[in-house]
N, C-alpha and C positions, 0 to 999 in steps of 0.2 A: 503493500500499500504506499509506503514511504517513497519507494522508487517511482511509482505512478504519479504521486504529488510533485515530485521534482521535475518529471518529464513534462507535466502540465504547466508548471511555473516557467520552464525554459520555453515551451511553446507560446505562452502568453507574452513573454518578454520579446520573442521574435516578432510576434504580431504587432506589439507596441512599437517596436523599432521601425517596422515597415510602414506603419501608420504615420509615424513622425516624418518619414521621408516625403510623404505627400502633403500632410497637414501639420502645420506648426503646432507646438503646445499651446493650449488655450483655445484651440478651434479657429484661430484667425487664418484665412486662406492665403496661400502663397500666390503671388501674381501681382499684376499692375492694376490698382484700383479695385473697385467693387465688381463682383460678377455682373456682366451686362450682355445684352443681345449682340452687341458689337463684337464681343470676343467670339461668339459663335459664328457670326458672319465671316469674320477674317479666316477662321479655321476652314470653314466650307469653301470659301473662295479659293484659298491657296491650294486645297487638295484637288478640287475639280479643275482649276486652271492648269495645274501641272499635268493632269491626265488629258485635258483638252489639247495641250500642245502636242501630244503624241498621236493625234488622230491620223495624220498623213503617214508618219513613219510606221505606225502599227499596221496599217492596211498593207504597206509594202512587205514588211517583215512576215506578216501572216501568209501572204500568197507565196513568198519565197520558201518558207518553212514547210507549208502543206500545198504543193502545187497541184496535186491530183484531186483532192477533195476539200478545197478551201472553205466552202460554205458549211459543209457538214462539220468540219473541225471547229470552225468558228462558233457554230451553234452548240456543240458539245462543251467547249471551253466555258462559254458564258452560261450555259445551262447548269453545269456542275457548280460554278460560282454562285448563281442565283439560288440553288437549292440549299447549298451550305449556308448562305446568308439567312435564308428562311428558317433553317433549323436552329441556328445559333443566336439569332437576334433577341428572342425572349429571354434566353439564359443570360446573355451579356447584360440585357436591361435589368434583370433581377439582381445580378451581382453588383451592378453599378449603384443600386439602392443601398447596398451594404457598405461598399468600399469607396463610394463617391464617383463623381462624373469625370473628374480630371485624369485620373489614372486610366480610365477606359477610353477617353478621347485620345490619350497618348497611344494606347494600345491599338485602337482601330485605325487611326491615321497611319501609324508606323507600318502595320502589316498590309494595309491597303496600297500604300505607296512602295512597299518593298520590291515588287517586280520591276519597277522602272528602270534601274541601272542594268538589269539582266538583259534588256532588249538588245544591247550591243555586245554583251559578254557571251551570252549563250541563249539564242532564241528558244530552244527546246525548254530549258530551265525557266525562261521568261513566261511561256504559256503554262507550264506546270504550276509555277508559283501563283499565277493569276487565278487559276482554278481553285487552289487550296486556300488562297487569301480570302475566299468567300466566307470562311469561318469568322473572320474579324471585320469584313468589309460592310460594316453596319454603322458607319459614322452618323448617319441621319438619325437613327434611333437614339443614340446618346445625345446628339445635338438637340433634338426636340425635347428630351428629358431636361437637358441643361436650361433650355429656355423656359420650360414649365416651372422649373425651380424658382426662377428669378422674376417671373411676371405674374401679375393678377389675372384672373379669368378674363376680365373685360379687355386686357391688354394683349392676350395671347394671340388673337387672330392677326393683329397687325405685326407682331413679332414673328409669327410663323410665315406671314406674307413676305417680310423683309428677307428672311432666310431663304425662301423659295426663289424670290427674285434674284438674290445673289447667286444661287446655284445656276439659274438661267443665264445670268449676265457672264458668268465665268466661261460657259460653254458657247456663248455668242461670240466672244472675242478671241479666245485662245486657239481654236483650230486655224483661224485665218493667220494668226501670228506664227504658229507652228509650221503652216504650209510655206509661208514666206521665208522663214529661217531655213527650212529644209531645202527649198529651191536655191537659195543664195549661198548657203554655207555647209549644207549637207545634214544628214539625219543625226550624226554624232553630236553636233552642237545642240540640237533640239533635246536629245536625251540627257545631256549634261545639264542643260538649263532646267528641264523638268525635275531632275534629281535634286538640284540646288533649291528649287522652290519647295520641293517636298521636305527637304531638311529644314528650310526656313519655317515651314508649318509646324514641324515637330519641336523646333527650338521655341517658337512662339507659344506653344502649349506649355512647355516646360518652364518658361520664364514669365510669360505675361498673363496666362489664363488663370484666374483664381477659381478655387473649388466653389461650385454653386450649391451643393447639397448641404444644408446646415448640419452641424454635428449633432444637434439635438433631435434631428429628424431620422437619424440612423439608428439601427439596433444598438443596444448597450455594448455588445461585444462583436468583434469581427467574426467570431466563431458562430454567431447566431445563424440558425438555419434559414435558408430562403424558401419561399413557396415554390415547390416543384410544379404545382398547377400553373403558377404564373410563368414559369420557365418552359412549359410545354408548348411547342409551336402549333400543335394540333388542337389545343384547348379551345381557342376561339372558334376554330372550324367546326368543332363538335356541337357548338351552341347555335349554329346557323339555322338549323331546322325548327327551332323552338318558336319562331314567329313568322307568319306568312309574308308579311311585308319586308322583313329583314332577309328572308330567303330569297325574295324576288330581287332585292337590291344587290345581294351578294352574287346571284347568278348573272345579273346584268354586268357587274364589275368583272367577273371571271371571264365571260365570253368576249367582252370588249377589250380588256386589258391583256389577254393572252396574245392576240396578234400585235398589239402595240409593243409589248416587251420583245417579241421576236423581231419586229421590225427595227426597233432601236438597236439590236445587236448586230444586224446584217446590212442595214440599208446603206450605209456610207460605203461599205465594201462593194455593194451592188452598183451604186452610182459610179464608182471609180472603174470597176473592172468589167461590167457588163454594158452600162450606158455610155462608158468611156468619158466620164467627167475628169477633168484635170484636178490635181490636188487643190489648186487655187479656187476652182469652181465648186468643189466639195465644201471648202471652208466658207466660201461666199453663201452657198446654199444654207448651211448650218446657221449663219449669222442672220440671213433674211427670214428664214422660217422661225427662228428663235424670237426675233424682234416682233414679228407678226403675232406669234403665240402669246407674248407678254401683253400686247395690245388687246388680243382677244379675251385673255383672262381678266383683264382689268376693266377696259372701257366697254367692250362689246357685251361681255358677261353681265355687267351691271344693268345695261340697257335691256337685254333680253329677259333677265329675272324680273325686272319691273313690268315689262310690257306683255310678255306671253306666259310668265309663270315658270316655276321651277321644273315641273315635270316636262312641259313642252320644250324647255331649254335642253334638257337631257336628250330628249328625242331628236331634237335638231342637231345636237352635237354628234349623236350616233349616226344620223343620216350623213353629215359631212365625213365621218370616218369611213362609212361604206363607200362613199364616192371617191375619196382619195385612195383607199386601198385597191378598188377596181381599176382606177386610172393608173396606179403603179403597176398593176398586174398586166394590163393590156399595153401600156405605153412603152414605146421603144425609142422615142426621140427625146432629146434634152428639154425641149420646150414643154413637153407633156410633164416632165418631172417638176419643172418650176411651177406649172399651173396646179398640179396635184399638191405641191408643197404649200401653196397658199390655202388650199382647201384643208390640208392637214392642220394648219395653224388654227383654223376655225374649229376643227374637231377637239381642240385642246380644252374647250369649255365644258366638256362632258364631265370630268371627274370633280372639278369644283362644284358643279351643279349637283352631282350625285351626293357629295359630302355635305352640301348644304341642306338637301332634303333629309339626310340622316340626322343632322344637327337639329333641324326644326321639329322632326317627328319623335325624337327620343328625349326621355327625361334628363335632366342635368346630371343625375348620378348614374345614368346609363350611357352617357356619351362614349366614355372610354371603352366600354364593352363592345358596342356596335362598331365604332371606328377601328377597334382592335381586330374585329372580324375582317373588315375591308382591308386593313393593312396586312393581315395574314394572307388573304387571298391574293393580293398584289404580290406579296413575296413569293408565293407559290408560282405565280405566273412568270416571275422574273427567272425562275429555273426551268419551267416547262416551255415557255415561248421561244427562246433562242434554240433549244434542242429541236423543237418541232419545225421551225423554219429551216434549220440546217438539213434536217432529214428530208423535208419536201423538196428542197433545192437538189439534194442527192438523188431522190427518186426520179425527178424530171430531167436528170442529167444536165442541170445548169452548172457547168464548170467553166473554169478560166483557162484561156489558151496561151497567155503570155504574161509577162511582168513589166514590160517597158511602157505600157499605156498607149501603144500604137493602135491603129484602127484594124490591124490584121486579125487580132483575136475576136473582136466584135463581129467582123465579117464571117469568120469561120463559124461562129455561133448561129448567125442568121442566114447562112448561105442556102441551106436546104429548106424550102418552103413547107415540107411536110414534117419537119422536126418540130417537136413540142415547143422549143425555145423560140422558133420563128412566129409561132401562132400566139403563144403566151409567154412573153419574156420573163415575167415573174410570177410563177405558179403560187408560192406561198402567200403572196399578197391577195390572190383570189380566195384562197382558203380562209385568210383572215377576214375578207369582206363577207363571206358566208357566215363566220362565226359572229361578226358584229350584227348581221341581219337578224340572227337568232337573238342576240342581245336586245335589239330593238323590239322584237315581238314580245319578249319577256317584259321589257320596260313599260310596255303599253298597259300592263296590269298593275303597275306600282300606283297606289292611291296618291293623289295630289296632296290631300290633307287628312291625316289620321289623328291629329292632336298630339299633345305632348305625352299622352299616356300610351305610347306606341306599344309597350309591352308591360302591361300592368302586373308587375310582380314576377314576370317571366325570368328576369335575371337577378332579382333580389337575392336569391340564394347564393349567387356567385359573387356578391359584393364583397364578401369577407374572404374570398379565395383569390382568384387571379387579379382582382382590382382592389385589394384591401389597402395597399400601400398608396398613400396620396401622391407619392412622387414616382410611381411606376412608369417607366418609359412607354410601355405598351399602353397604359392608360392615358397618362397625362400628356405623353408625347403625341398622341393621336387625337386629342380632344378637339383642337381646332380644325378648320376645314382645309387649311392651306397645305398640310403635308401631302395631300393627294395631288398637289400640283408638281410634286418633285420630278416625276418622269415624263409628265405629259407636256412640259414646257419646251421640249426639244423635238 
């Protein structure tokens, strides 16, 4: 017994020492100033700016590494990463409730950016590490929890909107800068610059970001058990069928976000290698569609919500999404891609509108549960969508013939008029359009107004389980509507 007590004391000392590394004695947070939304904004901007710079070099390296089955391997890489993120996000969120946000911000940013320098060192290791980095590639979960810690409920929508707008802004500017530097100075400089920005982000977290989770809000001991129901990625999905309205919303999200997640993973590669966009044109396309999406999600969305209502806005957004996916699927000319891109920007109103109808129809103490379900379904789509698109490209033999960006490869793909790729250049986009059409049919049955008592007591029994902690990332991080803008803004 005496030996066990000594071991326990040594363990407590080790835990206390580790705790002091992150939080000073007395509970005062290390960092510059008080915790603020601007700390979260800088972390997000630097991380995604670094990855945005690599858009052009990554497309080149991907095709050089997997010349035979480029789209299939691209889908598998992003699919594995998405599924690992879906599985790990709730656990990392639960652990951050105990150990604080700063340590997990450092962990997620470090492992998300770890593959960057490997692009020029070893492409095979680069893609392998990208896949496995999905375990920690959940920076947004921790960032939204950080914001929830330091904002009042009435301020949270604005704060989430600022974070989402920063994410969009970083991806509007960085691909164009990366493409220019790659053309002028070569890919090596772009990789070095992206690595330096990632290191700057890590240093910023270490030096400038204060801990947001107050000491008094944490369990008394770091050894306190976390709720495994809270850390279960399938916990929110199991509750979907308990209410018909929530079930309809979740099916709508799944069927519409599945093709969007797949499109996001492969579309820039498709533009460059099949439609024959240059690197500069791809960067310009990202910038233009990104800016139009921001306008659609701010100005146009507000006008539509006031004039035609929440449900009709969702239906209109799904209609735009069907149109742009069909256009991408049948289009073979660059002007068609630009026109479809403008329609795609309009389709980005769908997810904010879906989130708004959830916020309106759910009780305040049930917001986190329902938003958690939608977040979980989107995480699942981030894994399934890229793999599905890669597999469909592979089935229809849409492969790449060259790496130098010449017209010869495109001509060889389109030469035979009986070939599938001559008739339907982008088969996965048509599959996506069919999926969104089903989503539209399901959304027709979503009630416009069901009142705040959406689920009278249906989830009350869970309020002490998965959502018991007031600072849970799965709950508080998803309370506002803006987190759903994260992926639809590009």
